[in-house]
Biopython code that builds the backbone (N, CA, C, O; Angstrom):
import numpy as np
from Bio.PDB.StructureBuilder import StructureBuilder

atoms = [
    (1, "UNK", "N", (112.283, -61.294, 156.097)),
    (1, "UNK", "CA", (111.303, -60.105, 156.258)),
    (1, "UNK", "C", (113.231, -59.080, 156.717)),
    (1, "UNK", "O", (113.680, -58.304, 155.873)),
    (2, "UNK", "N", (113.842, -59.272, 157.776)),
    (2, "UNK", "CA", (114.769, -58.347, 158.362)),
    (2, "UNK", "C", (116.531, -58.536, 157.618)),
    (2, "UNK", "O", (117.436, -57.738, 157.862)),
    (3, "UNK", "N", (116.658, -59.594, 156.834)),
    (3, "UNK", "CA", (117.936, -59.570, 156.497)),
    (3, "UNK", "C", (118.244, -58.688, 155.323)),
    (3, "UNK", "O", (119.432, -58.382, 155.231)),
    (4, "UNK", "N", (117.549, -58.278, 154.535)),
    (4, "UNK", "CA", (118.535, -57.362, 153.731)),
    (4, "UNK", "C", (118.975, -55.867, 153.897)),
    (4, "UNK", "O", (119.996, -55.333, 153.462)),
    (5, "UNK", "N", (117.631, -55.149, 154.869)),
    (5, "UNK", "CA", (117.308, -54.247, 155.489)),
    (5, "UNK", "C", (118.628, -54.257, 156.536)),
    (5, "UNK", "O", (118.896, -53.136, 156.968)),
    (6, "UNK", "N", (119.302, -55.106, 156.905)),
    (6, "UNK", "CA", (120.547, -55.353, 158.105)),
    (6, "UNK", "C", (121.232, -55.629, 157.606)),
    (6, "UNK", "O", (122.313, -55.434, 158.161)),
    (7, "UNK", "N", (121.313, -56.278, 156.241)),
    (7, "UNK", "CA", (123.085, -56.435, 155.159)),
    (7, "UNK", "C", (122.692, -55.039, 154.990)),
    (7, "UNK", "O", (122.835, -54.536, 156.105)),
    (8, "UNK", "N", (122.283, -54.176, 154.196)),
    (8, "UNK", "CA", (122.098, -52.504, 154.142)),
    (8, "UNK", "C", (122.858, -51.412, 155.106)),
    (8, "UNK", "O", (123.849, -50.720, 154.872)),
    (9, "UNK", "N", (121.947, -51.521, 156.393)),
    (9, "UNK", "CA", (122.670, -51.527, 157.339)),
    (9, "UNK", "C", (124.397, -51.539, 157.755)),
    (9, "UNK", "O", (125.162, -50.612, 158.021)),
    (10, "UNK", "N", (124.580, -52.869, 157.684)),
    (10, "UNK", "CA", (125.715, -53.082, 157.941)),
    (10, "UNK", "C", (126.864, -53.027, 157.010)),
    (10, "UNK", "O", (128.034, -53.252, 157.322)),
    (11, "UNK", "N", (126.348, -52.654, 155.640)),
    (11, "UNK", "CA", (127.676, -52.070, 154.097)),
    (11, "UNK", "C", (127.704, -50.666, 154.402)),
    (11, "UNK", "O", (128.698, -49.962, 154.582)),
    (12, "UNK", "N", (126.159, -50.258, 154.448)),
    (12, "UNK", "CA", (126.107, -48.795, 154.283)),
    (12, "UNK", "C", (127.602, -48.124, 154.395)),
    (12, "UNK", "O", (127.884, -47.122, 153.737)),
    (13, "UNK", "N", (128.187, -48.521, 154.949)),
    (13, "UNK", "CA", (129.712, -47.574, 155.646)),
    (13, "UNK", "C", (130.533, -48.068, 155.005)),
    (13, "UNK", "O", (131.139, -47.098, 154.551)),
    (14, "UNK", "N", (130.964, -48.883, 154.660)),
    (14, "UNK", "CA", (132.318, -49.471, 153.688)),
    (14, "UNK", "C", (132.014, -48.750, 152.308)),
    (14, "UNK", "O", (131.001, -48.309, 151.765)),
    (15, "UNK", "N", (133.414, -48.840, 151.983)),
    (15, "UNK", "CA", (134.016, -48.503, 150.926)),
    (15, "UNK", "C", (133.910, -49.397, 150.158)),
    (15, "UNK", "O", (134.019, -50.505, 150.685)),
    (16, "UNK", "N", (133.631, -49.385, 148.442)),
    (16, "UNK", "CA", (133.553, -50.184, 147.461)),
    (16, "UNK", "C", (134.640, -51.034, 146.893)),
    (16, "UNK", "O", (134.622, -51.567, 145.784)),
    (17, "UNK", "N", (135.301, -51.077, 147.517)),
    (17, "UNK", "CA", (136.623, -51.972, 147.267)),
    (17, "UNK", "C", (136.813, -53.450, 147.966)),
    (17, "UNK", "O", (137.167, -54.548, 147.535)),
    (18, "UNK", "N", (136.338, -52.862, 149.478)),
    (18, "UNK", "CA", (135.669, -53.685, 150.245)),
    (18, "UNK", "C", (134.248, -54.496, 150.541)),
    (18, "UNK", "O", (134.107, -55.243, 151.510)),
    (19, "UNK", "N", (133.357, -54.268, 149.687)),
    (19, "UNK", "CA", (132.092, -54.412, 149.747)),
    (19, "UNK", "C", (131.499, -56.062, 149.197)),
    (19, "UNK", "O", (130.305, -56.357, 149.243)),
    (20, "UNK", "N", (132.439, -56.887, 148.758)),
    (20, "UNK", "CA", (132.619, -58.281, 148.769)),
    (20, "UNK", "C", (133.226, -58.979, 149.423)),
    (20, "UNK", "O", (132.939, -60.175, 149.474)),
    (21, "UNK", "N", (134.328, -58.416, 150.177)),
    (21, "UNK", "CA", (134.822, -59.244, 151.436)),
    (21, "UNK", "C", (133.693, -58.722, 151.891)),
    (21, "UNK", "O", (132.995, -58.516, 150.899)),
    (22, "UNK", "N", (133.227, -58.451, 152.689)),
    (22, "UNK", "CA", (132.197, -57.736, 153.462)),
    (22, "UNK", "C", (131.034, -58.904, 153.352)),
    (22, "UNK", "O", (131.009, -59.960, 153.984)),
    (23, "UNK", "N", (130.512, -58.646, 152.823)),
    (23, "UNK", "CA", (129.302, -59.348, 151.868)),
    (23, "UNK", "C", (129.464, -60.837, 152.195)),
    (23, "UNK", "O", (128.528, -61.527, 152.601)),
    (24, "UNK", "N", (130.724, -61.296, 151.991)),
    (24, "UNK", "CA", (131.153, -62.549, 152.304)),
    (24, "UNK", "C", (131.313, -63.285, 153.723)),
    (24, "UNK", "O", (131.146, -64.444, 154.102)),
    (25, "UNK", "N", (131.672, -62.207, 154.274)),
    (25, "UNK", "CA", (132.148, -62.155, 156.019)),
    (25, "UNK", "C", (130.576, -61.956, 156.878)),
    (25, "UNK", "O", (130.194, -62.429, 157.948)),
    (26, "UNK", "N", (130.212, -61.466, 156.343)),
    (26, "UNK", "CA", (128.374, -61.161, 156.654)),
    (26, "UNK", "C", (127.495, -62.348, 156.839)),
    (26, "UNK", "O", (126.664, -62.554, 157.724)),
    (27, "UNK", "N", (127.911, -63.232, 155.629)),
    (27, "UNK", "CA", (127.354, -64.194, 155.297)),
    (27, "UNK", "C", (127.534, -65.304, 156.511)),
    (27, "UNK", "O", (126.703, -65.535, 157.389)),
    (28, "UNK", "N", (129.379, -66.203, 156.271)),
    (28, "UNK", "CA", (129.723, -66.679, 156.572)),
    (28, "UNK", "C", (128.962, -66.739, 158.758)),
    (28, "UNK", "O", (128.491, -67.750, 159.279)),
    (29, "UNK", "N", (129.164, -65.044, 159.617)),
    (29, "UNK", "CA", (128.750, -64.774, 160.603)),
    (29, "UNK", "C", (127.512, -65.317, 160.721)),
    (29, "UNK", "O", (127.275, -65.996, 161.721)),
    (30, "UNK", "N", (126.028, -65.021, 159.256)),
    (30, "UNK", "CA", (124.948, -65.284, 159.965)),
    (30, "UNK", "C", (124.816, -66.861, 160.206)),
    (30, "UNK", "O", (124.575, -67.354, 161.307)),
    (31, "UNK", "N", (125.080, -67.860, 158.573)),
    (31, "UNK", "CA", (125.236, -68.912, 158.797)),
    (31, "UNK", "C", (125.576, -69.751, 159.893)),
    (31, "UNK", "O", (124.880, -70.711, 160.224)),
    (32, "UNK", "N", (127.017, -69.295, 160.679)),
    (32, "UNK", "CA", (127.486, -70.042, 161.715)),
    (32, "UNK", "C", (126.878, -69.842, 162.846)),
    (32, "UNK", "O", (126.907, -70.804, 163.614)),
    (33, "UNK", "N", (126.149, -68.583, 163.324)),
    (33, "UNK", "CA", (125.598, -68.233, 163.918)),
    (33, "UNK", "C", (124.098, -69.178, 164.351)),
    (33, "UNK", "O", (123.784, -69.555, 165.479)),
    (34, "UNK", "N", (123.338, -69.394, 163.050)),
    (34, "UNK", "CA", (122.255, -70.263, 162.872)),
    (34, "UNK", "C", (122.438, -71.344, 162.909)),
    (34, "UNK", "O", (121.469, -72.104, 162.930)),
    (35, "UNK", "N", (124.091, -71.971, 162.939)),
    (35, "UNK", "CA", (124.660, -73.235, 162.884)),
    (35, "UNK", "C", (124.180, -72.667, 164.626)),
    (35, "UNK", "O", (123.109, -72.807, 165.217)),
    (36, "UNK", "N", (124.863, -72.319, 164.858)),
    (36, "UNK", "CA", (125.133, -72.414, 166.555)),
    (36, "UNK", "C", (123.879, -72.270, 167.602)),
    (36, "UNK", "O", (123.888, -72.844, 168.691)),
    (37, "UNK", "N", (122.788, -71.432, 167.148)),
    (37, "UNK", "CA", (121.367, -71.597, 167.376)),
    (37, "UNK", "C", (120.512, -72.741, 166.990)),
    (37, "UNK", "O", (119.412, -72.830, 167.535)),
    (38, "UNK", "N", (120.827, -73.511, 166.235)),
    (38, "UNK", "CA", (119.938, -74.771, 165.924)),
    (38, "UNK", "C", (120.682, -75.894, 166.787)),
    (38, "UNK", "O", (120.146, -76.996, 166.906)),
    (39, "UNK", "N", (122.018, -75.599, 167.439)),
    (39, "UNK", "CA", (122.765, -77.123, 167.969)),
    (39, "UNK", "C", (122.503, -76.263, 169.077)),
    (39, "UNK", "O", (121.458, -76.866, 169.320)),
    (40, "UNK", "N", (122.530, -75.414, 169.934)),
    (40, "UNK", "CA", (122.349, -75.189, 171.511)),
    (40, "UNK", "C", (120.618, -75.000, 171.422)),
    (40, "UNK", "O", (120.295, -73.840, 171.681)),
    (41, "UNK", "N", (119.951, -75.521, 171.242)),
    (41, "UNK", "CA", (118.475, -75.479, 171.087)),
    (41, "UNK", "C", (118.187, -76.644, 171.046)),
    (41, "UNK", "O", (117.091, -76.845, 171.569)),
    (42, "UNK", "N", (118.921, -77.999, 170.456)),
    (42, "UNK", "CA", (118.309, -79.041, 169.749)),
    (42, "UNK", "C", (119.467, -79.858, 171.626)),
    (42, "UNK", "O", (118.982, -80.703, 172.378)),
    (43, "UNK", "N", (120.886, -79.225, 171.807)),
    (43, "UNK", "CA", (121.405, -80.091, 173.274)),
    (43, "UNK", "C", (120.125, -79.926, 174.082)),
    (43, "UNK", "O", (119.543, -80.939, 174.472)),
    (44, "UNK", "N", (119.522, -78.391, 174.433)),
    (44, "UNK", "CA", (119.160, -77.580, 175.324)),
    (44, "UNK", "C", (118.240, -78.995, 175.233)),
    (44, "UNK", "O", (118.518, -80.087, 175.729)),
    (45, "UNK", "N", (117.330, -78.708, 174.621)),
    (45, "UNK", "CA", (116.217, -79.806, 174.128)),
    (45, "UNK", "C", (115.881, -81.501, 174.689)),
    (45, "UNK", "O", (114.847, -82.032, 175.093)),
    (46, "UNK", "N", (117.549, -82.109, 174.449)),
    (46, "UNK", "CA", (117.688, -83.312, 174.923)),
    (46, "UNK", "C", (117.898, -83.117, 176.168)),
    (46, "UNK", "O", (117.195, -83.792, 176.920)),
    (47, "UNK", "N", (118.690, -82.363, 176.671)),
    (47, "UNK", "CA", (118.968, -82.148, 177.944)),
    (47, "UNK", "C", (117.879, -82.386, 178.687)),
    (47, "UNK", "O", (117.815, -83.434, 179.329)),
    (48, "UNK", "N", (116.371, -81.020, 178.733)),
    (48, "UNK", "CA", (115.775, -81.070, 179.659)),
    (48, "UNK", "C", (114.810, -81.906, 180.095)),
    (48, "UNK", "O", (114.150, -81.980, 181.132)),
    (49, "UNK", "N", (114.907, -83.026, 178.260)),
    (49, "UNK", "CA", (114.043, -83.992, 178.016)),
    (49, "UNK", "C", (114.273, -84.726, 178.999)),
    (49, "UNK", "O", (113.320, -85.338, 179.482)),
    (50, "UNK", "N", (115.177, -84.827, 179.392)),
    (50, "UNK", "CA", (116.080, -86.048, 179.845)),
    (50, "UNK", "C", (116.146, -85.865, 181.310)),
    (50, "UNK", "O", (115.860, -86.911, 181.893)),
    (51, "UNK", "N", (116.416, -84.928, 182.060)),
    (51, "UNK", "CA", (115.785, -84.342, 183.208)),
    (51, "UNK", "C", (114.388, -85.134, 183.848)),
    (51, "UNK", "O", (113.916, -85.945, 184.644)),
    (52, "UNK", "N", (114.110, -83.811, 182.392)),
    (52, "UNK", "CA", (112.546, -84.039, 183.480)),
    (52, "UNK", "C", (112.048, -85.934, 182.839)),
    (52, "UNK", "O", (110.871, -86.131, 182.540)),
    (53, "UNK", "N", (112.521, -86.467, 182.785)),
    (53, "UNK", "CA", (111.821, -87.610, 182.627)),
    (53, "UNK", "C", (110.993, -88.526, 182.903)),
    (53, "UNK", "O", (110.393, -89.215, 182.078)),
    (54, "UNK", "N", (110.887, -88.608, 184.463)),
    (54, "UNK", "CA", (109.536, -89.102, 185.695)),
    (54, "UNK", "C", (108.486, -88.355, 184.512)),
    (54, "UNK", "O", (108.141, -89.260, 183.752)),
    (55, "UNK", "N", (107.975, -87.289, 184.165)),
    (55, "UNK", "CA", (106.880, -86.624, 183.724)),
    (55, "UNK", "C", (106.847, -86.707, 182.412)),
    (55, "UNK", "O", (107.870, -86.563, 181.743)),
    (56, "UNK", "N", (105.398, -87.004, 181.762)),
    (56, "UNK", "CA", (104.930, -87.948, 181.057)),
    (56, "UNK", "C", (105.273, -87.251, 179.797)),
    (56, "UNK", "O", (105.851, -87.797, 178.857)),
    (57, "UNK", "N", (104.856, -85.911, 179.828)),
    (57, "UNK", "CA", (104.679, -84.088, 178.448)),
    (57, "UNK", "C", (106.643, -83.924, 178.712)),
    (57, "UNK", "O", (106.999, -82.927, 178.083)),
    (58, "UNK", "N", (107.281, -84.277, 179.081)),
    (58, "UNK", "CA", (108.329, -84.187, 179.155)),
    (58, "UNK", "C", (109.486, -83.150, 177.926)),
    (58, "UNK", "O", (110.177, -82.200, 178.295)),
    (59, "UNK", "N", (109.433, -83.487, 177.009)),
    (59, "UNK", "CA", (109.530, -84.128, 175.646)),
    (59, "UNK", "C", (108.793, -82.844, 174.878)),
    (59, "UNK", "O", (109.336, -82.179, 173.996)),
    (60, "UNK", "N", (107.624, -82.657, 175.323)),
    (60, "UNK", "CA", (106.655, -81.636, 174.513)),
    (60, "UNK", "C", (107.301, -80.467, 175.623)),
    (60, "UNK", "O", (108.449, -80.140, 175.323)),
    (61, "UNK", "N", (106.888, -79.964, 176.533)),
    (61, "UNK", "CA", (107.750, -79.102, 177.668)),
    (61, "UNK", "C", (108.910, -78.509, 177.461)),
    (61, "UNK", "O", (109.108, -77.294, 177.497)),
    (62, "UNK", "N", (109.872, -79.543, 177.192)),
    (62, "UNK", "CA", (111.004, -79.570, 176.836)),
    (62, "UNK", "C", (111.118, -79.066, 175.452)),
    (62, "UNK", "O", (112.191, -78.467, 175.374)),
    (63, "UNK", "N", (110.557, -79.045, 174.449)),
    (63, "UNK", "CA", (109.876, -78.594, 173.352)),
    (63, "UNK", "C", (109.955, -76.518, 173.697)),
    (63, "UNK", "O", (110.657, -75.512, 173.600)),
    (64, "UNK", "N", (108.668, -77.043, 174.115)),
    (64, "UNK", "CA", (108.496, -75.536, 174.246)),
    (64, "UNK", "C", (108.786, -74.161, 175.331)),
    (64, "UNK", "O", (108.317, -73.024, 175.368)),
    (65, "UNK", "N", (109.764, -74.870, 176.137)),
    (65, "UNK", "CA", (110.423, -73.818, 176.520)),
    (65, "UNK", "C", (111.778, -73.466, 175.751)),
    (65, "UNK", "O", (112.514, -72.486, 175.873)),
    (66, "UNK", "N", (111.890, -74.871, 174.704)),
    (66, "UNK", "CA", (113.001, -74.159, 173.498)),
    (66, "UNK", "C", (112.700, -72.951, 172.597)),
    (66, "UNK", "O", (113.477, -72.016, 172.406)),
    (67, "UNK", "N", (111.226, -73.119, 171.962)),
    (67, "UNK", "CA", (110.572, -72.386, 171.086)),
    (67, "UNK", "C", (110.308, -71.304, 172.277)),
    (67, "UNK", "O", (109.646, -70.625, 171.492)),
    (68, "UNK", "N", (110.268, -70.835, 173.026)),
    (68, "UNK", "CA", (109.990, -69.793, 174.075)),
    (68, "UNK", "C", (111.544, -69.404, 174.170)),
    (68, "UNK", "O", (111.591, -68.222, 174.510)),
    (69, "UNK", "N", (112.636, -69.849, 174.030)),
    (69, "UNK", "CA", (114.079, -69.132, 174.034)),
    (69, "UNK", "C", (114.246, -68.222, 172.459)),
    (69, "UNK", "O", (114.895, -67.185, 172.324)),
    (70, "UNK", "N", (113.606, -68.816, 171.564)),
    (70, "UNK", "CA", (113.995, -68.462, 170.097)),
    (70, "UNK", "C", (113.111, -66.895, 169.827)),
    (70, "UNK", "O", (113.220, -65.794, 169.287)),
    (71, "UNK", "N", (112.101, -67.835, 170.729)),
    (71, "UNK", "CA", (111.452, -66.653, 170.404)),
    (71, "UNK", "C", (111.546, -64.906, 170.826)),
    (71, "UNK", "O", (111.246, -63.841, 170.285)),
    (72, "UNK", "N", (112.122, -65.339, 172.061)),
    (72, "UNK", "CA", (113.021, -64.104, 172.555)),
    (72, "UNK", "C", (114.235, -64.013, 171.846)),
    (72, "UNK", "O", (114.505, -62.866, 171.489)),
    (73, "UNK", "N", (115.025, -64.866, 171.545)),
    (73, "UNK", "CA", (116.301, -63.969, 171.064)),
    (73, "UNK", "C", (115.436, -63.381, 169.428)),
    (73, "UNK", "O", (115.606, -62.297, 168.870)),
    (74, "UNK", "N", (114.889, -64.064, 169.169)),
    (74, "UNK", "CA", (114.136, -63.713, 167.894)),
    (74, "UNK", "C", (113.302, -61.461, 167.963)),
    (74, "UNK", "O", (113.206, -60.490, 167.212)),
    (75, "UNK", "N", (112.911, -61.922, 169.614)),
    (75, "UNK", "CA", (112.359, -60.615, 169.890)),
    (75, "UNK", "C", (113.269, -59.900, 170.177)),
    (75, "UNK", "O", (112.993, -58.824, 169.647)),
    (76, "UNK", "N", (114.471, -59.784, 170.839)),
    (76, "UNK", "CA", (115.831, -59.058, 171.161)),
    (76, "UNK", "C", (116.482, -59.111, 169.574)),
    (76, "UNK", "O", (117.467, -58.429, 169.289)),
    (77, "UNK", "N", (116.286, -59.371, 169.285)),
    (77, "UNK", "CA", (117.343, -59.157, 167.336)),
    (77, "UNK", "C", (115.887, -58.015, 166.383)),
    (77, "UNK", "O", (116.077, -57.464, 165.300)),
    (78, "UNK", "N", (115.043, -57.974, 166.901)),
    (78, "UNK", "CA", (113.271, -58.041, 166.327)),
    (78, "UNK", "C", (113.767, -56.304, 166.671)),
    (78, "UNK", "O", (113.894, -55.466, 165.778)),
    (79, "UNK", "N", (114.042, -55.975, 168.444)),
    (79, "UNK", "CA", (114.495, -54.674, 168.806)),
    (79, "UNK", "C", (115.453, -53.881, 168.605)),
    (79, "UNK", "O", (115.371, -52.657, 168.701)),
    (80, "UNK", "N", (117.051, -54.901, 168.128)),
    (80, "UNK", "CA", (117.484, -54.212, 167.997)),
    (80, "UNK", "C", (117.888, -53.805, 166.935)),
    (80, "UNK", "O", (118.963, -53.222, 166.790)),
    (81, "UNK", "N", (116.911, -54.111, 165.857)),
    (81, "UNK", "CA", (117.442, -53.873, 164.390)),
    (81, "UNK", "C", (116.182, -53.039, 164.084)),
    (81, "UNK", "O", (115.886, -52.962, 162.892)),
    (82, "UNK", "N", (115.217, -52.259, 165.173)),
    (82, "UNK", "CA", (114.343, -51.302, 164.899)),
    (82, "UNK", "C", (115.071, -50.129, 165.637)),
    (82, "UNK", "O", (114.393, -49.167, 165.998)),
    (83, "UNK", "N", (116.172, -50.153, 165.835)),
    (83, "UNK", "CA", (116.550, -49.224, 167.207)),
    (83, "UNK", "C", (117.787, -48.841, 166.068)),
    (83, "UNK", "O", (118.608, -47.961, 166.326)),
    (84, "UNK", "N", (117.823, -49.779, 164.499)),
    (84, "UNK", "CA", (119.287, -49.279, 163.887)),
    (84, "UNK", "C", (118.688, -48.138, 163.491)),
    (84, "UNK", "O", (117.483, -48.100, 163.243)),
    (85, "UNK", "N", (119.669, -46.856, 163.375)),
    (85, "UNK", "CA", (119.643, -45.509, 162.963)),
    (85, "UNK", "C", (120.824, -45.429, 161.486)),
    (85, "UNK", "O", (121.840, -46.065, 161.207)),
    (86, "UNK", "N", (119.855, -44.010, 160.605)),
    (86, "UNK", "CA", (120.059, -43.672, 159.431)),
    (86, "UNK", "C", (122.012, -43.134, 159.842)),
    (86, "UNK", "O", (122.607, -43.058, 160.917)),
    (87, "UNK", "N", (122.482, -42.859, 158.342)),
    (87, "UNK", "CA", (123.184, -42.271, 158.512)),
    (87, "UNK", "C", (122.975, -40.875, 158.899)),
    (87, "UNK", "O", (121.918, -40.702, 159.505)),
    (88, "UNK", "N", (123.809, -39.659, 158.686)),
    (88, "UNK", "CA", (123.307, -38.417, 158.547)),
    (88, "UNK", "C", (123.725, -38.538, 157.668)),
    (88, "UNK", "O", (123.667, -37.640, 156.828)),
]
sb = StructureBuilder()
sb.init_structure("model")
sb.init_model(0)
sb.init_chain("A")
sb.init_seg("    ")
for serial, (resi, resn, name, xyz) in enumerate(atoms, 1):
    if name == "N":
        sb.init_residue(resn, " ", resi, " ")
    sb.init_atom(name, np.array(xyz, "f"), 0.0, 1.0, " ", f" {name:<3s}", serial, name[0])
structure = sb.get_structure()
């Protein structure tokens, strides 16, 4: 839901001659961020489930903590996107 509005806000002030390059760069950054986010949450869940190994539901707790971290990051991004201003 947020991606078209964020892309429009990011590209609004650019000249048409660099629009293609900027679009590719934003797509690259989005893919890189997604890859790093998934990898870091996977590493965290693996590390946390081994750290709490004696507990019976260690993996479930680790996944719940990872989901909470994703929810917090999503909330921060929604807050940042809602504070974007239009050019006057």
